[in-house]
C-alpha positions in Angstrom: -3.6 10.8 -8.6 -6.9 10.2 -10.8 -6.6 6.0 -11.1 -7.4 6.8 -7.3 -10.3 8.6 -7.1 -11.8 6.3 -9.9 -10.4 3.3 -7.7 -12.2 4.7 -4.5 -15.3 5.6 -7.1 -15.8 1.9 -8.6 -15.6 0.8 -4.6 -18.6 2.9 -3.7 -20.9 1.9 -6.7 -19.4 -1.8 -5.5 -20.5 -1.4 -2.2 -23.6 0.2 -2.8 -24.6 -2.3 -5.6 -23.6 -5.5 -2.9 -25.8 -4.4 -0.4 -28.7 -3.7 -2.4 -27.9 -6.9 -3.4 -27.8 -8.4 0.5 -30.3 -6.3 1.8 -32.6 -6.6 -1.2 -35.5 -4.9 -1.5 -38.1 -6.4 0.0 -41.0 -5.6 2.9 -39.8 -2.6 4.6 -38.9 -5.1 8.4 -36.8 -7.3 6.9 -34.8 -3.8 6.1 -35.2 -2.0 9.0 -34.1 -5.7 10.7 -30.8 -4.9 8.8 -30.2 -1.6 9.3 -30.8 -2.0 13.2 -29.7 -4.5 16.0 -30.7 -4.5 19.3 -32.3 -1.0 17.9 -28.9 0.4 17.5 -28.0 1.8 13.7 -25.0 -0.4 12.0 -22.1 0.9 11.1 -20.3 -0.5 8.5 -16.4 -0.4 7.3 -15.5 -0.1 4.2 -12.0 -2.2 4.4 -9.8 -1.9 1.4 -6.3 -4.3 2.0 -3.4 -4.1 -0.6 -1.4 -7.3 -0.6 2.7 -7.5 -1.9 3.2 -8.2 -5.5 2.0 -11.9 -5.3 0.5 -11.9 -1.9 -3.1 -11.6 -2.7 -3.9 -15.3 -3.0 -2.3 -16.0 0.0 -4.4 -13.2 1.7 -8.0 -15.2 -0.2 -6.7 -18.4 1.5 -6.2 -16.8 4.8 -9.9 -14.8 4.8 -11.6 -17.4 3.5 -10.5 -20.0 5.7 -9.9 -18.6 9.1 -10.5 -14.8 9.2 -14.3 -14.6 8.3 -15.2 -16.9 11.1 -13.2 -15.3 13.3 -14.5 -11.9 12.3 -18.0 -12.9 13.3 -17.3 -15.3 16.4 -15.7 -11.5 17.6 -19.4 -9.7 16.9 -18.4 -8.5 13.2 -21.0 -9.4 10.3 -19.5 -10.1 7.0 -21.4 -8.2 4.4 -19.2 -9.1 0.7 -16.1 -9.3 -0.2 -14.5 -7.8 -3.7 -11.5 -7.7 -5.9 -11.1 -4.5 -8.3 -11.4 -5.7 -12.4 -8.8 -3.0 -13.0 -6.1 -3.1 -9.7 -3.7 -6.1 -9.3 -3.3 -7.1 -5.2 -6.2 -5.7 -3.9 -9.3 -6.8 -1.8 -12.1 -4.8 -0.9 -14.9 -6.0 1.4 -17.3 -4.9 4.0 -18.3 -5.8 7.5 -21.2 -4.4 9.4 -20.9 -3.6 13.7 -24.0 -2.6 16.3 -21.8 0.6 16.7 -18.5 2.0 16.4 -17.7 1.7 20.3 -19.2 -2.1 19.1 -16.6 -2.5 15.9 -13.7 -1.4 18.2 -14.2 -4.1 20.9 -14.7 -6.8 18.3 -11.2 -5.8 16.2 -9.5 -5.6 20.0 -11.0 -9.1 20.9 -10.2 -10.0 16.9 -6.5 -9.0 17.5 -5.8 -10.4 20.7 -7.6 -13.6 19.7 -4.4 -16.5 19.5 -6.8 -18.4 17.3 -5.8 -15.3 15.4 -2.2 -14.6 16.1 -1.7 -18.4 15.1 -3.2 -17.8 12.1 -1.4 -14.7 11.2 2.1 -16.4 12.0 1.3 -19.4 9.8 0.2 -17.2 6.6 3.3 -15.3 7.0 5.3 -18.1 6.4 6.2 -17.4 3.0 6.7 -14.0 3.9 4.1 -10.6 4.9 0.7 -10.6 2.9 -0.4 -6.6 3.3 1.2 -3.9 2.0 -1.1 -1.2 3.3 -5.0 -1.1 4.9 -7.4 1.9 4.8 -10.3 1.8 6.8 -13.7 3.5 6.6 -16.6 4.0 8.7 -19.8 4.7 6.9 -23.4 4.5 8.2 -26.6 4.4 5.9 -28.2 7.2 4.9 -32.0 8.2 5.3 -32.5 7.6 1.6 -30.7 4.7 1.2 -32.8 2.1 -1.1 -32.0 -0.3 1.7 -34.3 1.6 3.9 -37.4 1.0 1.9 
C-alpha cells in the first residue's frame, strides 16, 4: 500500500515539475493564455497506464506513432509523458481540455474514430497491451506558480 502512495506522490511531483517547465515562469500574459482557452479554465487529466508484462514498448510505439496525433485531432492537448524510474510497465501522461464536458466529447470522438480503431486492433496483433488505466481530472489552483 505504501508503494502506491509513493508512486502517486512521485507522479504528482513529476506533473508539477513538468507543468512548470511547460508553462515557463515567464510573463503573466503567457501564463494566462496557457490557463484558458476560449475564456474557460483548463481541466488537466492525469492518466496512468499499466501494461501487461513486456508490453510497455508496444504502448510507447502506439503513442509516439499514432495516439498523440489522434488526441490532438480530437481537441486534447498533450502536455507531457513520463515513465516512473522505479516501476516497470507504467506510462503516466497529462492532457488538457477546455472543460470537463470537452474532455468527455473528445474521448467519445477519439474512441469512435476509425483511425484509432484500426491502430488499436493492429497494436493488439501480439496480444493486449494495457491491463489497467487510471484517470484523474484536475484544475489548477490560483496560487500555482504557473499562474504567476
